[in-house]
C-alpha positions, 0 to 999 in steps of 0.5 A: 437118430436111429437108421433103418439098415433097409431103407427103400428107396425114395423119388424127390421130387423139387430142388433143395438147397445144397446142405439138405439135398446132401443130407437127405441123400446121406440117409436115403438112398433118393431116385431123380425124376430124370432117373426114374423116366429113364429106368421103368424099373425102379418104379414098381421100388419107389415106396416113399417122395420126398417133396417141397411144398410150393412142387406139385405132383400129378395122378398120372405120377402117382399111378406110376409108383404101385408100391408107394406108401408115403410123402414126404413133403417139406413146407406146410403146404400140400395143395399141391398133392392130390389129397384125394386120391392118396387117401384112396390108394391108402398113401401116408402125407405128412408135412412139416407143420409150425416149423417155418411159421416165424420165418412166414411171419417175418417175410409179411412184415417186411412185405408190407413196410416195403409197400407201404413205405416205398423201400424199393423205390428209396432204393432206387431213387438213392442209388439213381442221384436222384436225391440230389435234386429232390425229397423222396415222396412221403409216405404211409404209415403202419401204426393205427391201421385197420389190419384184416388178417385172412386164414387166422393159423398158426402163420396168421397169429404169428404176423398178429403178434408181431403186428401188434407192436405198431399200434393198431388194430386187428380183425380175421377172416377164417371158418371159425371165430376163435379165441381172441380177442380180435373181431370175426369177420364171415364176409370177406368183403365185410373184412376187407371194407373193416381194414386199410391192409388185407393179409391173406394166410390162408391155405391154398386149394379147393376151398380158396381158390381165387377167393380174393377177386375184382369184389374183395380189392373193390371192398378194399378200396383205393387206399388198401393195400395186399399182402399175400404170401398164403397161395397163389391159388388165393388171388385171382391175379387178373383182377388184382392187376386190374385193380392195380392197374386201375388204382382201385387200390393202393398196392400189393406184396406178393410172394406167391403167385399163380405159376412160379417162377413168374414169367411173363407177368402184366404185374411186372409193369406196374410200380405199386407192387411188390413181387418177391420168389416166393421166399417165405421159408428162405431162412437158412435156418429154417429151411435146416430146420425144415428137412431135418423135421421131413428126414426125422418124420418121413424115417418114423411115419416109414418105419411105424407104418411098416410096421404098424399100419399107421403113420405118426402124423398123417396130415387130414386131407 
């Protein structure tokens, strides 16, 4: 990789693993948010931002950076970036597509199996000594089930490919019918009524805000299971809580939430929900690939933008 000799300072938003942070600092002159606040003259020097897709960037912050040219987000989602504002200012936004698809798909399958076979409860059962007194309650098989996938993008297809090994049926909901053999639903309640299991892997943002609501959950039914590995904003958490508490659905496995980290949520009091701390892409291999791609994207996009006025991999938004 050829590193520009006069690379502009970049603002780092978010916490990166130590190895990735060290690699970023080896290549870039990074400025942390606290340092930016303490040293106002730095604001005019910042020409790029490196961040992670689970962090939000406000318009107010971008207003303080008059010479900002590019935001390179380390992940697929960009719903935390004010895209309309960035577009109006001519700020390029890039992401790291495809690199995390496999890791997120793996977690979706793991969460689903953990929910159906009650794996967290089974672990506690053995550790507590309860196994000595009685056999563990029966779980539910994945084979033969109907799985509805909400959002058949790259991650949705990776999930579907893995699910096929379990001898089950797949259908999907999305913006359009795709060239696949599985049934397409243009109505989300219709898909929920069809499915035993609903896996949510669509993008976040205003178009999908709380599309999984009480009506969809009621359509999924008392034996239904919800898995969300997309964005917390896609699910109405209050409706989900009521559905879980009232047994309107059987259970849910959630890796993402409206507010992260999850604090003082009533979901934590329920025994028919599995909660994980947004770890969809949290494997060493994936994070290293994401960091390398983000670095390459930032360098390539910045240098080409400064030379030609065009970015290499802009996000459409």
